[in-house]
C-alpha positions in Angstrom: 30.9 28.1 8.2 30.6 24.9 6.0 27.2 22.7 6.7 27.5 19.1 6.5 24.9 17.0 5.1 22.7 16.1 7.7 20.4 12.8 7.7 16.9 13.4 7.5 14.4 12.8 10.6 11.6 10.4 10.7 9.1 12.5 9.7 11.1 14.0 7.0 12.0 10.7 5.7 8.4 9.5 5.8 7.5 12.7 3.7 10.1 12.2 1.3 8.8 8.3 0.4 5.4 9.7 0.0 6.4 12.6 -2.2 7.9 10.3 -4.7 4.8 7.9 -4.4 6.1 5.1 -2.1 3.6 4.7 0.7 5.3 1.2 2.5 8.6 0.7 3.9 10.3 -1.6 6.4 12.3 -0.6 9.3 15.5 -1.9 8.0 15.1 0.7 5.3 14.6 3.4 7.6 17.0 2.4 9.9 19.4 2.7 7.2 18.2 5.9 5.6 17.8 7.7 9.4 21.3 6.4 10.3 20.2 5.4 13.4 20.6 2.4 15.5 17.9 -0.6 15.5 16.7 0.5 18.8 16.3 4.1 18.2 14.7 3.1 14.6 12.0 1.6 16.5 11.3 4.4 18.9 11.2 6.8 16.1 8.8 4.8 14.0 6.6 4.0 17.4 6.2 7.7 17.8 5.1 8.2 14.5 2.5 5.6 14.8 1.0 7.0 17.6 0.9 10.2 15.9 -1.2 8.1 13.4 1.1 9.2 10.4 2.4 5.5 9.8 0.8 2.1 10.7 2.2 -1.1 10.9 0.0 -3.9 9.1 2.8 -6.7 9.8 6.0 -7.0 11.9 8.7 -4.8 10.5 6.4 -3.8 7.8 4.9 0.0 7.9 2.8 2.0 5.6 2.3 5.8 5.5 -1.0 7.0 6.1 -2.4 10.1 4.2 -4.9 12.4 5.8 -7.9 11.0 3.7 -7.1 7.4 5.7 -6.4 9.2 9.0 -9.9 8.0 10.1 -9.1 4.3 9.2 -5.5 4.8 10.8 -3.9 2.6 8.1 -4.0 2.4 4.4 -7.2 0.3 3.0 -5.8 -3.1 2.5 -5.9 -3.3 -1.1 -3.3 -0.9 -1.2 -0.5 -2.2 1.0 -1.6 -6.0 0.7 0.3 -6.5 -2.9 3.3 -4.8 -1.4 3.4 -7.0 1.8 2.8 -10.0 -0.3 5.6 -9.0 -2.5 8.1 -8.4 0.4 7.0 -11.5 1.8 7.5 -13.4 -1.6 4.2 -15.2 -1.5 1.6 -15.4 -4.1 -1.7 -14.5 -3.4 -4.8 -13.3 -4.9 -8.3 -11.0 -3.5 -11.2 -13.9 -3.2 -14.7 -14.4 -2.1 -16.9 -11.5 -0.9 -13.8 -8.8 -1.3 -13.3 -10.1 -4.8 -17.2 -9.9 -5.6 -17.0 -6.3 -4.5 -14.8 -5.8 -7.1 -16.5 -7.2 -9.7 -19.8 -5.5 -8.8 -21.7 -8.6 -6.9 -21.3 -7.6 -3.7 -24.4 -5.4 -2.4 -22.3 -4.2 0.8 -18.8 -3.9 1.7 -17.4 -6.8 3.3 -16.2 -6.2 7.3 -12.6 -7.9 6.5 -10.7 -8.1 3.4 -10.2 -11.4 2.2 -6.9 -12.6 1.0 -6.3 -16.4 -0.6 -2.7 -17.6 0.1 -0.9 -21.1 -0.5 -0.1 -21.5 3.5 -1.9 -20.3 6.5 -1.1 -17.0 7.8 -2.6 -14.9 11.2 -4.8 -12.1 10.3 -3.9 -8.9 10.3 -5.4 -5.8 12.3 -4.4 -2.6 11.2 -5.9 0.3 13.0 -9.7 -0.2 11.4 -8.9 -2.6 8.7 -9.2 -6.1 9.0 -7.7 -8.9 6.7 -8.2 -12.8 6.8 -6.1 -14.9 5.1 -7.3 -17.8 3.9 -5.7 -21.2 2.2 -6.0 -22.2 -1.3 -4.4 -25.4 -2.5 -3.2 -25.1 -6.0 -3.3 -21.1 -5.9 -1.4 -21.1 -9.3 -4.2 -22.3 -11.1 -6.8 -19.7 -10.1 -7.7 -17.5 -12.8 -6.8 -13.9 -11.7 -7.0 -10.3 -13.3 -5.6 -7.0 -11.7 -7.3 -3.9 -10.5 -6.1 -0.8 -10.3 -6.0 1.0 -7.1 -4.3 4.6 -5.8 -1.0 2.8 -4.8 -0.5 0.2 -7.6 -2.4 -3.3 -8.8 -4.1 -6.0 -6.5 -4.4 -9.3 -8.3 -8.1 -10.4 -7.8 -10.0 -13.9 -8.8 -12.0 -13.4 -12.0 -15.8 -13.3 -11.9 -15.9 -17.0 -12.7 -13.3 -18.2 -9.9 -15.2 -15.9 -7.5 -18.6 -17.4 -8.6 
């Protein structure tokens, strides 16, 4: 009997993404990879979300939750914000208390991750992770530096700009 190549199941799809080092995807990518309708993709992703394997910090944008972050029910914000902003085509940087944490000036970790944008955006709550978006005019003029995270790099205001 000749076996036909079958499409991966949703759980296999996210396992393959994680194995290749990709921890974010959108619903359209999942639908195409799984070869199913948009409604079936939505149901499959919802099932994975209920199982705690993925989280959706923004509509249509999903992150794979590795075992070490299952208690948060999401990736930490500094690990998915760069990918989200790239997909949205928005310029950003991490600012205020969140930036101070990167520079060692915060005495404790802020309860919400603070991201500066040129335009307003609603806050994100993904599991136990909260992200606040604040508006900063002339965002391109603020000096930033990059910091490495386990999933890539994040743009953070310099110590001078943070102060």
